[in-house]
N, C-alpha and C positions, 0 to 999 in steps of 0.2 A: 463177466461173464457175459455175451454174446447175448442181445436181443432173439428171440425166436421168432419169425414171422407167420404172418397166420399160414403162407403155402405151405414152411417149412413144418410149420406142427401139422396140416392133414397130412403130407407126405410122412408122416411118423407113426400118424395115427393107423392110416390104410394101410401103413407096412408090418404093421402089430395084425390085425387082421386079418391080412390077406393070411398071415401066414398061421394061424389059427384063430376060431370066433372067439369073441374076450369078452369082460362083464368090466364094467367098469370102471372097480376098483382094480381087479388084474392087469387091466390095458394104465390105467396112473402108474399101475406099479411099476411096469417093462417101459413105459417111457423114462421115467422119474431113475432107472436107473441108467438113462443114457443122456438126461438133460432137466434137468428144474422145470415140473409140472406143474399146480397143481388140479384137485378134485376140481373147482371152481373155474378152472381155465378150461377145463380139459373136456365137462359135461353140455356147455353152448356147442362148442367145436362135432362131440358128435349128435347132435340136435340138426343143427346144422347140415353135416357129411347127408344124413337121412333124410329132413328135407328135399338135399341135393340131391337123391335116388342113388347115392353110390356108397349107402348102409343100411342095411333092414336090420329089425329086433325077432326077438323073441324072449320067450321067458321058461328057464326050467327050472326046476321044483330042486334046492339042498338044502335039508337038516329044515323038512318043512316049511320055506321060504325061497319064494320065485327070488331068478336072478336074471335082471334082461341082461339078453347076452348079443354082441354086435356082431352083424357079418356082412363079409363086402360082397357087393352088387357086379356085375361084370363092369356096368358104368364105371365103379370104383374101380375097378382091377383098369383098366384104359386111364382113369385119371393119374394111377397111379405109376405108373406106364410113362404118361406126357411128365410125372412132375418127377418119376427120378432120370427122365433124361436131361428135363432143364439142371435137376441137380451136379450133375456129370460136368453138365460146360459151365456152369456159376464155380462149384466146384476147384475147377481146372483154372480161371481164370484168377480164382483169390488165391490161390497156390502159388499159382504163377508171380500174382505181385507179393507174397507174404514170403514165401519159402526160397524161389529160385532165383527171383529179380538180385539181380549183383546190386550193391548197394553204390550210390553216384559218390566219387571222392571230391574230396573239399575242392580241387582244384577246377573243374569241370561247372562250379556254382558261380559262373562269373569272377570269380577270384584266379587273379595271375600268382 
């Protein structure tokens, strides 16, 4: 399993929330469908994105309890677009190396 860097986790969180406001548990489940992440990893990311004004929160009643929802801000949407652009370039480069690069024959490695 590849390690998930903070920029990629930020992109995943912002992408999910850009589609629809979400509370922490729902967000964790959405992301877990794609990559392995724990709530203990996710909540610090949410707090940081909120402190960087990329997310705002609001509370809503559900079955007599408050749920804290996260909503993306215009700054968060700009950052998501930046991360998506960077991801496309990174993905293309990695795909080239891992998938499309022909293997080097054993005769080209200095052997005769």
